[in-house]
N, C-alpha and C positions, 0 to 999 in steps of 0.2 A: 688658893690665893697666888698671884703670879710673883715671882721672884724679881725684886727690884734692886738687885745688889750693885755692888760698883761696876761689875762687867756689863751689866745691862745698860747701866748708865752711860758708858762709854761708846755703846753702839747708836746713840741718838743720831739721827739723821744728819748728815752733813750740812745739806741745805737749809734745815731748819736752825741748825747751830749758827750759820752766818746771818741769817734774817734776824734771829734774836741777839746777836752780838752788834748788830746796827741798829735795829728798831728798839731794841731793850734799853737804849741811852734814852734819857730823858731828853724831850723836845723834838727829837728825831721824827717822828710821826706826826707831830702838829705843824711841824714845818712842811712835810711833803703833802699833807693835806690843805695846807695854807696854798699850795702850789698847784693844786690840780687845776683850779679854773684858768690858769695862764701864767705868765710871767707878772712878779712883782718886784718892786723897787725894795731894796735893802730897809728904808725907813719905813716904809709900808708894811713889809712883814714884821719888822720889830714892834709896829703899832698892834699888828693883828694878834700876837702872840703875847698876851698879858704876862707878866713876871720873866720872862726871858732876858737876860742882860745881852747889850751888844756883844761883848766877848763870847758870849755862849752861842749865840746866833750865827756870829763869824766862824766860830770853830765848827759847828754843826754843818755850816755850808760848806766849809772847805771839804770836811770828811764826806759830804754827800757829794761834792764834785770830784772827789777822787776815786769814788766809787761809781762814778759814770751815771749816776742817778739826776742830778742837777747839772745844769750848763750855767755860768757865769756870765754876763753880757755886760760890758761898759757901753753907755751910752753916751755919745758926743755929745758934750755940752756947748755953751754954758748953760747951766752948770753940769759938771761930770756927774752923772748918776750910774749906780750898778744897779742890774736886775738879775733876778735868776728866775729859770723855769727848768721845769721838768723834762729831763730827755725822753727818747721813746722809751728807755727802760723804765725810767719813773712813771711816766703815763702808763705804764702796762702794769703798775700795781693798783691802779684804782679799782678795779673788781674787786679785789682781795680787801682793801681798806674799807670800801664801803660795806663788804659783807661783814667785815669785824665791827664796824659802827652799827648794823643791823643787830647782830649778835648780841653787843653792848645793851642795846636799847630793850632786848627781851629778857636778858639775863643778869643786868647789872643795872637796872632801871632805879633800883631802891637805895640810892646813895652809895652806889659801888657794891651793894651787896646783893647775892642771888635770892630771889624773894624765896619765901620758906616753899611754895609748891613745886620749886626745881631743885630743892637739896635730896632728893631721895635718891 
């Protein structure tokens, strides 16, 4: 059996650590997935993600913008509206996120549980 002590855990790939620091936060993946088809106004984004508060959406969008994955654009009014779109770096995540979705359909289809046939 492999040794999974503290020293091994410290050697986790740095890239994976950064990915999960960002995408391990609630709502982040759903926000990015909602922006995949194209720009979305803040209010529409809020409606597209049931359960997210305006404050949380605003915080996550600011974080995604700070990382360079999302671009915030102010649409000249009236009325003044703010929209968000994925940057080139954000759009580059699409194949990975789609693959994760396919994986979930195969392995987590039973209410978030792996079907018995895959537990071996």
